[in-house]
C-alpha positions as protocol buffer text, in pm:
chain_id: "A"
residue {
  index: 1
  type: MET
  ca { x: -953 y: 540 z: 2069 }
}
residue {
  index: 2
  type: ASN
  ca { x: -718 y: 638 z: 1812 }
}
residue {
  index: 3
  type: PRO
  ca { x: -833 y: 401 z: 1444 }
}
residue {
  index: 4
  type: LYS
  ca { x: -441 y: 372 z: 1397 }
}
residue {
  index: 5
  type: GLU
  ca { x: -392 y: 203 z: 1702 }
}
residue {
  index: 6
  type: ILE
  ca { x: -662 y: 13 z: 1733 }
}
residue {
  index: 7
  type: ALA
  ca { x: -511 y: -129 z: 1357 }
}
residue {
  index: 8
  type: ALA
  ca { x: -142 y: -132 z: 1539 }
}
residue {
  index: 9
  type: GLN
  ca { x: -301 y: -351 z: 1784 }
}
residue {
  index: 10
  type: GLN
  ca { x: -465 y: -604 z: 1550 }
}
residue {
  index: 11
  type: ALA
  ca { x: -128 y: -610 z: 1349 }
}
residue {
  index: 12
  type: VAL
  ca { x: 107 y: -671 z: 1608 }
}
residue {
  index: 13
  type: GLN
  ca { x: -45 y: -1016 z: 1676 }
}
residue {
  index: 14
  type: PHE
  ca { x: 89 y: -1146 z: 1382 }
}
residue {
  index: 15
  type: ILE
  ca { x: 432 y: -1097 z: 1516 }
}
residue {
  index: 16
  type: GLU
  ca { x: 552 y: -1434 z: 1657 }
}
residue {
  index: 17
  type: GLU
  ca { x: 851 y: -1560 z: 1905 }
}
residue {
  index: 18
  type: GLY
  ca { x: 1222 y: -1498 z: 1706 }
}
residue {
  index: 19
  type: MET
  ca { x: 1116 y: -1307 z: 1407 }
}
residue {
  index: 20
  type: ILE
  ca { x: 1296 y: -1059 z: 1224 }
}
residue {
  index: 21
  type: VAL
  ca { x: 1039 y: -804 z: 1254 }
}
residue {
  index: 22
  type: GLY
  ca { x: 1090 y: -489 z: 962 }
}
residue {
  index: 23
  type: LEU
  ca { x: 969 y: -148 z: 1133 }
}
residue {
  index: 24
  type: GLY
  ca { x: 788 y: 131 z: 871 }
}
residue {
  index: 25
  type: THR
  ca { x: 801 y: 532 z: 961 }
}
residue {
  index: 26
  type: GLY
  ca { x: 526 y: 763 z: 1003 }
}
residue {
  index: 27
  type: SER
  ca { x: 212 y: 824 z: 1199 }
}
residue {
  index: 28
  type: THR
  ca { x: 120 y: 507 z: 1162 }
}
residue {
  index: 29
  type: ALA
  ca { x: 387 y: 270 z: 1212 }
}
residue {
  index: 30
  type: TYR
  ca { x: 466 y: 457 z: 1563 }
}
residue {
  index: 31
  type: TRP
  ca { x: 140 y: 332 z: 1682 }
}
residue {
  index: 32
  type: ALA
  ca { x: 306 y: -39 z: 1569 }
}
residue {
  index: 33
  type: ILE
  ca { x: 631 y: 65 z: 1736 }
}
residue {
  index: 34
  type: GLN
  ca { x: 491 y: 124 z: 2074 }
}
residue {
  index: 35
  type: GLN
  ca { x: 302 y: -242 z: 2049 }
}
residue {
  index: 36
  type: ILE
  ca { x: 588 y: -399 z: 1984 }
}
residue {
  index: 37
  type: GLY
  ca { x: 760 y: -275 z: 2221 }
}
residue {
  index: 38
  type: GLN
  ca { x: 509 y: -324 z: 2538 }
}
residue {
  index: 39
  type: ARG
  ca { x: 522 y: -704 z: 2377 }
}
residue {
  index: 40
  type: VAL
  ca { x: 864 y: -707 z: 2413 }
}
residue {
  index: 41
  type: GLN
  ca { x: 900 y: -560 z: 2779 }
}
residue {
  index: 42
  type: ALA
  ca { x: 620 y: -833 z: 2814 }
}
residue {
  index: 43
  type: GLY
  ca { x: 846 y: -1112 z: 2733 }
}
residue {
  index: 44
  type: LEU
  ca { x: 871 y: -1172 z: 2342 }
}
residue {
  index: 45
  type: HIS
  ca { x: 1177 y: -1241 z: 2196 }
}
residue {
  index: 46
  type: ILE
  ca { x: 1261 y: -1126 z: 1814 }
}
residue {
  index: 47
  type: ARG
  ca { x: 1501 y: -855 z: 1676 }
}
residue {
  index: 48
  type: ALA
  ca { x: 1458 y: -564 z: 1455 }
}
residue {
  index: 49
  type: VAL
  ca { x: 1531 y: -370 z: 1135 }
}
residue {
  index: 50
  type: ALA
  ca { x: 1377 y: -34 z: 1094 }
}
residue {
  index: 51
  type: SER
  ca { x: 1295 y: 179 z: 754 }
}
residue {
  index: 52
  type: SER
  ca { x: 1452 y: 532 z: 877 }
}
residue {
  index: 53
  type: GLN
  ca { x: 1642 y: 682 z: 1147 }
}
residue {
  index: 54
  type: SER
  ca { x: 1357 y: 813 z: 1316 }
}
residue {
  index: 55
  type: SER
  ca { x: 1184 y: 486 z: 1357 }
}
residue {
  index: 56
  type: GLU
  ca { x: 1524 y: 295 z: 1478 }
}
residue {
  index: 57
  type: ASP
  ca { x: 1555 y: 598 z: 1750 }
}
residue {
  index: 58
  type: LEU
  ca { x: 1198 y: 525 z: 1809 }
}
residue {
  index: 59
  type: ALA
  ca { x: 1212 y: 109 z: 1833 }
}
residue {
  index: 60
  type: LYS
  ca { x: 1532 y: 159 z: 2090 }
}
residue {
  index: 61
  type: GLN
  ca { x: 1326 y: 392 z: 2339 }
}
residue {
  index: 62
  type: ALA
  ca { x: 1066 y: 104 z: 2330 }
}
residue {
  index: 63
  type: GLY
  ca { x: 1330 y: -181 z: 2443 }
}
residue {
  index: 64
  type: ILE
  ca { x: 1300 y: -292 z: 2096 }
}
residue {
  index: 65
  type: PRO
  ca { x: 1626 y: -510 z: 1997 }
}
residue {
  index: 66
  type: MET
  ca { x: 1780 y: -380 z: 1644 }
}
residue {
  index: 67
  type: VAL
  ca { x: 2025 y: -559 z: 1436 }
}
residue {
  index: 68
  type: GLU
  ca { x: 2214 y: -492 z: 1183 }
}
residue {
  index: 69
  type: PHE
  ca { x: 2141 y: -550 z: 815 }
}
residue {
  index: 70
  type: SER
  ca { x: 2452 y: -734 z: 735 }
}
residue {
  index: 71
  type: GLU
  ca { x: 2339 y: -991 z: 1031 }
}
residue {
  index: 72
  type: ILE
  ca { x: 2009 y: -1101 z: 851 }
}
residue {
  index: 73
  type: THR
  ca { x: 1927 y: -1265 z: 474 }
}
residue {
  index: 74
  type: SER
  ca { x: 1563 y: -1194 z: 511 }
}
residue {
  index: 75
  type: ILE
  ca { x: 1266 y: -1033 z: 732 }
}
residue {
  index: 76
  type: ASP
  ca { x: 979 y: -1242 z: 835 }
}
residue {
  index: 77
  type: LEU
  ca { x: 705 y: -956 z: 932 }
}
residue {
  index: 78
  type: THR
  ca { x: 684 y: -611 z: 840 }
}
residue {
  index: 79
  type: ILE
  ca { x: 466 y: -384 z: 992 }
}
residue {
  index: 80
  type: ASP
  ca { x: 395 y: -48 z: 809 }
}
residue {
  index: 81
  type: GLY
  ca { x: 150 y: 245 z: 704 }
}
residue {
  index: 82
  type: ALA
  ca { x: 11 y: 353 z: 381 }
}
residue {
  index: 83
  type: ASP
  ca { x: -145 y: 691 z: 284 }
}
residue {
  index: 84
  type: GLU
  ca { x: -351 y: 526 z: 37 }
}
residue {
  index: 85
  type: VAL
  ca { x: -529 y: 141 z: 5 }
}
residue {
  index: 86
  type: ASP
  ca { x: -740 y: 50 z: -321 }
}
residue {
  index: 87
  type: ASP
  ca { x: -948 y: -205 z: -351 }
}
residue {
  index: 88
  type: GLN
  ca { x: -641 y: -462 z: -484 }
}
residue {
  index: 89
  type: LEU
  ca { x: -455 y: -348 z: -188 }
}
residue {
  index: 90
  type: ASN
  ca { x: -200 y: -148 z: -375 }
}
residue {
  index: 91
  type: LEU
  ca { x: 2 y: 156 z: -166 }
}
residue {
  index: 92
  type: ILE
  ca { x: 57 y: 502 z: -189 }
}
residue {
  index: 93
  type: LYS
  ca { x: 366 y: 504 z: 14 }
}
residue {
  index: 94
  type: GLY
  ca { x: 624 y: 818 z: 122 }
}
residue {
  index: 95
  type: GLY
  ca { x: 407 y: 1065 z: 331 }
}
residue {
  index: 96
  type: GLY
  ca { x: 702 y: 1019 z: 581 }
}
residue {
  index: 97
  type: GLY
  ca { x: 1001 y: 1060 z: 299 }
}
residue {
  index: 98
  type: ALA
  ca { x: 1108 y: 722 z: 352 }
}
residue {
  index: 99
  type: LEU
  ca { x: 974 y: 545 z: 53 }
}
residue {
  index: 100
  type: LEU
  ca { x: 1288 y: 379 z: -54 }
}
residue {
  index: 101
  type: ARG
  ca { x: 1365 y: 215 z: 194 }
}
residue {
  index: 102
  type: GLU
  ca { x: 1004 y: 141 z: 285 }
}
residue {
  index: 103
  type: LYS
  ca { x: 1025 y: -76 z: -5 }
}
residue {
  index: 104
  type: ILE
  ca { x: 1338 y: -250 z: 53 }
}
residue {
  index: 105
  type: ILE
  ca { x: 1233 y: -398 z: 338 }
}
residue {
  index: 106
  type: ALA
  ca { x: 882 y: -515 z: 250 }
}
residue {
  index: 107
  type: PHE
  ca { x: 1038 y: -653 z: -94 }
}
residue {
  index: 108
  type: HIS
  ca { x: 1252 y: -848 z: 129 }
}
residue {
  index: 109
  type: SER
  ca { x: 1000 y: -925 z: 419 }
}
residue {
  index: 110
  type: LYS
  ca { x: 776 y: -1282 z: 400 }
}
residue {
  index: 111
  type: ARG
  ca { x: 442 y: -1081 z: 519 }
}
residue {
  index: 112
  type: PHE
  ca { x: 402 y: -697 z: 501 }
}
residue {
  index: 113
  type: ILE
  ca { x: 122 y: -609 z: 688 }
}
residue {
  index: 114
  type: VAL
  ca { x: 32 y: -240 z: 656 }
}
residue {
  index: 115
  type: ILE
  ca { x: -219 y: -45 z: 884 }
}
residue {
  index: 116
  type: VAL
  ca { x: -435 y: 202 z: 786 }
}
residue {
  index: 117
  type: ASP
  ca { x: -748 y: 431 z: 966 }
}
residue {
  index: 118
  type: GLU
  ca { x: -1020 y: 417 z: 717 }
}
residue {
  index: 119
  type: SER
  ca { x: -1004 y: 736 z: 567 }
}
residue {
  index: 120
  type: LYS
  ca { x: -696 y: 584 z: 356 }
}
residue {
  index: 121
  type: ARG
  ca { x: -932 y: 369 z: 170 }
}
residue {
  index: 122
  type: VAL
  ca { x: -1027 y: 425 z: -157 }
}
residue {
  index: 123
  type: GLU
  ca { x: -1133 y: 350 z: -502 }
}
residue {
  index: 124
  type: HIS
  ca { x: -859 y: 411 z: -714 }
}
residue {
  index: 125
  type: LEU
  ca { x: -522 y: 532 z: -611 }
}
residue {
  index: 126
  type: GLY
  ca { x: -424 y: 937 z: -682 }
}
residue {
  index: 127
  type: ARG
  ca { x: -609 y: 1131 z: -443 }
}
residue {
  index: 128
  type: PHE
  ca { x: -284 y: 1121 z: -230 }
}
residue {
  index: 129
  type: SER
  ca { x: 4 y: 1293 z: -397 }
}
residue {
  index: 130
  type: LEU
  ca { x: 246 y: 988 z: -542 }
}
residue {
  index: 131
  type: PRO
  ca { x: 595 y: 1072 z: -398 }
}
residue {
  index: 132
  type: VAL
  ca { x: 893 y: 1018 z: -625 }
}
residue {
  index: 133
  type: GLU
  ca { x: 1211 y: 973 z: -442 }
}
residue {
  index: 134
  type: ILE
  ca { x: 1505 y: 1176 z: -704 }
}
residue {
  index: 135
  type: VAL
  ca { x: 1861 y: 1257 z: -702 }
}
residue {
  index: 136
  type: PRO
  ca { x: 1951 y: 1620 z: -685 }
}
residue {
  index: 137
  type: PHE
  ca { x: 2150 y: 1637 z: -986 }
}
residue {
  index: 138
  type: ALA
  ca { x: 2007 y: 1797 z: -1282 }
}
residue {
  index: 139
  type: SER
  ca { x: 1682 y: 1777 z: -1059 }
}
residue {
  index: 140
  type: ASN
  ca { x: 1466 y: 1967 z: -1353 }
}
residue {
  index: 141
  type: LEU
  ca { x: 1541 y: 1802 z: -1582 }
}
residue {
  index: 142
  type: THR
  ca { x: 1385 y: 1465 z: -1367 }
}
residue {
  index: 143
  type: ILE
  ca { x: 1088 y: 1703 z: -1329 }
}
residue {
  index: 144
  type: ASN
  ca { x: 1038 y: 1776 z: -1704 }
}
residue {
  index: 145
  type: ARG
  ca { x: 992 y: 1441 z: -1766 }
}
residue {
  index: 146
  type: LEU
  ca { x: 768 y: 1346 z: -1455 }
}
residue {
  index: 147
  type: THR
  ca { x: 489 y: 1617 z: -1570 }
}
residue {
  index: 148
  type: GLU
  ca { x: 485 y: 1449 z: -1916 }
}
residue {
  index: 149
  type: LEU
  ca { x: 312 y: 1175 z: -1722 }
}
residue {
  index: 150
  type: ASP
  ca { x: -8 y: 1407 z: -1682 }
}
residue {
  index: 151
  type: CYS
  ca { x: 70 y: 1508 z: -1320 }
}
residue {
  index: 152
  type: LYS
  ca { x: 157 y: 1797 z: -1146 }
}
residue {
  index: 153
  type: PRO
  ca { x: 510 y: 1758 z: -971 }
}
residue {
  index: 154
  type: GLN
  ca { x: 602 y: 1974 z: -655 }
}
residue {
  index: 155
  type: LEU
  ca { x: 929 y: 1968 z: -484 }
}
residue {
  index: 156
  type: ARG
  ca { x: 880 y: 1899 z: -139 }
}
residue {
  index: 157
  type: LEU
  ca { x: 1028 y: 2141 z: 92 }
}
residue {
  index: 158
  type: ASP
  ca { x: 1109 y: 2149 z: 448 }
}
residue {
  index: 159
  type: ASN
  ca { x: 1140 y: 2500 z: 607 }
}
residue {
  index: 160
  type: GLY
  ca { x: 1178 y: 2683 z: 298 }
}
residue {
  index: 161
  type: LYS
  ca { x: 1470 y: 2400 z: 181 }
}
residue {
  index: 162
  type: GLU
  ca { x: 1460 y: 2104 z: -2 }
}
residue {
  index: 163
  type: PHE
  ca { x: 1343 y: 1818 z: 184 }
}
residue {
  index: 164
  type: VAL
  ca { x: 1628 y: 1572 z: 243 }
}
residue {
  index: 165
  type: THR
  ca { x: 1556 y: 1214 z: 266 }
}
residue {
  index: 166
  type: ASP
  ca { x: 1805 y: 961 z: 461 }
}
residue {
  index: 167
  type: ASN
  ca { x: 1982 y: 842 z: 183 }
}
residue {
  index: 168
  type: GLY
  ca { x: 2087 y: 1244 z: 84 }
}
residue {
  index: 169
  type: ASN
  ca { x: 1784 y: 1250 z: -165 }
}
residue {
  index: 170
  type: TRP
  ca { x: 1467 y: 1483 z: -287 }
}
residue {
  index: 171
  type: ILE
  ca { x: 1107 y: 1394 z: -283 }
}
residue {
  index: 172
  type: VAL
  ca { x: 877 y: 1492 z: -526 }
}
residue {
  index: 173
  type: ASP
  ca { x: 489 y: 1482 z: -448 }
}
residue {
  index: 174
  type: CYS
  ca { x: 361 y: 1405 z: -799 }
}
residue {
  index: 175
  type: LYS
  ca { x: -42 y: 1500 z: -829 }
}
residue {
  index: 176
  type: PHE
  ca { x: -248 y: 1257 z: -988 }
}
residue {
  index: 177
  type: GLU
  ca { x: -606 y: 1288 z: -1078 }
}
residue {
  index: 178
  type: LYS
  ca { x: -627 y: 906 z: -1058 }
}
residue {
  index: 179
  type: ILE
  ca { x: -425 y: 623 z: -1112 }
}
residue {
  index: 180
  type: LEU
  ca { x: -580 y: 371 z: -1308 }
}
residue {
  index: 181
  type: LEU
  ca { x: -277 y: 106 z: -1383 }
}
residue {
  index: 182
  type: PRO
  ca { x: -70 y: 173 z: -1092 }
}
residue {
  index: 183
  type: GLN
  ca { x: 183 y: -116 z: -1246 }
}
residue {
  index: 184
  type: GLU
  ca { x: 254 y: 70 z: -1570 }
}
residue {
  index: 185
  type: LEU
  ca { x: 292 y: 365 z: -1389 }
}
residue {
  index: 186
  type: GLY
  ca { x: 534 y: 311 z: -1186 }
}
residue {
  index: 187
  type: ALA
  ca { x: 723 y: 122 z: -1482 }
}
residue {
  index: 188
  type: GLN
  ca { x: 710 y: 501 z: -1690 }
}
residue {
  index: 189
  type: ILE
  ca { x: 835 y: 690 z: -1350 }
}
residue {
  index: 190
  type: HIS
  ca { x: 1116 y: 415 z: -1361 }
}
residue {
  index: 191
  type: SER
  ca { x: 1241 y: 482 z: -1692 }
}
residue {
  index: 192
  type: ILE
  ca { x: 1323 y: 806 z: -1606 }
}
residue {
  index: 193
  type: PRO
  ca { x: 1727 y: 846 z: -1556 }
}
residue {
  index: 194
  type: GLY
  ca { x: 1699 y: 1062 z: -1195 }
}
residue {
  index: 195
  type: VAL
  ca { x: 1400 y: 857 z: -1047 }
}
residue {
  index: 196
  type: VAL
  ca { x: 1536 y: 661 z: -751 }
}
residue {
  index: 197
  type: GLU
  ca { x: 1230 y: 508 z: -646 }
}
residue {
  index: 198
  type: HIS
  ca { x: 853 y: 600 z: -622 }
}
residue {
  index: 199
  type: GLY
  ca { x: 568 y: 544 z: -356 }
}
residue {
  index: 200
  type: LEU
  ca { x: 389 y: 269 z: -565 }
}
residue {
  index: 201
  type: PHE
  ca { x: 349 y: -36 z: -378 }
}
residue {
  index: 202
  type: VAL
  ca { x: 179 y: -265 z: -611 }
}
residue {
  index: 203
  type: GLN
  ca { x: 39 y: -624 z: -506 }
}
residue {
  index: 204
  type: MET
  ca { x: 323 y: -630 z: -233 }
}
residue {
  index: 205
  type: ALA
  ca { x: 117 y: -637 z: 75 }
}
residue {
  index: 206
  type: SER
  ca { x: 6 y: -954 z: 250 }
}
residue {
  index: 207
  type: SER
  ca { x: -241 y: -807 z: 505 }
}
residue {
  index: 208
  type: VAL
  ca { x: -388 y: -467 z: 538 }
}
residue {
  index: 209
  type: VAL
  ca { x: -549 y: -397 z: 885 }
}
residue {
  index: 210
  type: VAL
  ca { x: -796 y: -96 z: 860 }
}
residue {
  index: 211
  type: GLY
  ca { x: -925 y: 71 z: 1152 }
}
residue {
  index: 212
  type: TYR
  ca { x: -1231 y: 245 z: 1265 }
}
residue {
  index: 213
  type: LYS
  ca { x: -1360 y: 552 z: 1443 }
}
residue {
  index: 214
  type: ASP
  ca { x: -1615 y: 294 z: 1637 }
}
residue {
  index: 215
  type: GLY
  ca { x: -1331 y: 70 z: 1758 }
}
residue {
  index: 216
  type: SER
  ca { x: -1384 y: -213 z: 1551 }
}
residue {
  index: 217
  type: THR
  ca { x: -1067 y: -343 z: 1274 }
}
residue {
  index: 218
  type: LYS
  ca { x: -1112 y: -536 z: 943 }
}
residue {
  index: 219
  type: ILE
  ca { x: -842 y: -746 z: 795 }
}
residue {
  index: 220
  type: LEU
  ca { x: -780 y: -720 z: 423 }
}
residue {
  index: 221
  type: SER
  ca { x: -577 y: -1015 z: 234 }
}
residue {
  index: 222
  type: ASN
  ca { x: -580 y: -1085 z: -164 }
}
């Protein structure tokens, strides 16, 4: 079985009757949405919010009842994937381009459960390029300032054109050799006008569920 699917099966067991559930975006979150849909079909009563249009569409197809953000004040539990997880459960997210909405949902969640396969665990963040969401206006100036942080920024493209997020912004994938101080780096990136959000999720995960090729799972918690 797919390690991501195994991790998703474990993670959805945290969902309880009546919860408001946040749905992530990407290949790992896909499995969680499928598993949640099966639990709903079996009689679980929840309502959900999604971090992207694609995840919302997928959830509706799975029969998961969706709720407007204007109707809620907090989220009980969010399940999402990650591109990297270090030993302190800091994350890099945004490979799917939904990092801003994912971070908003994670921040407002009482519990944030992250699901990954074993390949996503690293000693230090940075092997995966760090996504940074920027506004298109004067983007070259913003990218130049990102370069000053000792990274190699690359504007993300989709079929030869700028990748556009659900918020109408662009993504710059910044290649750092090793991110030793993610909180400090995040603050430096945020200080650049034109940056909307970055994919460093520092000390936000409540637990990380790791799926392994042998079919086992491991739950990591701070």
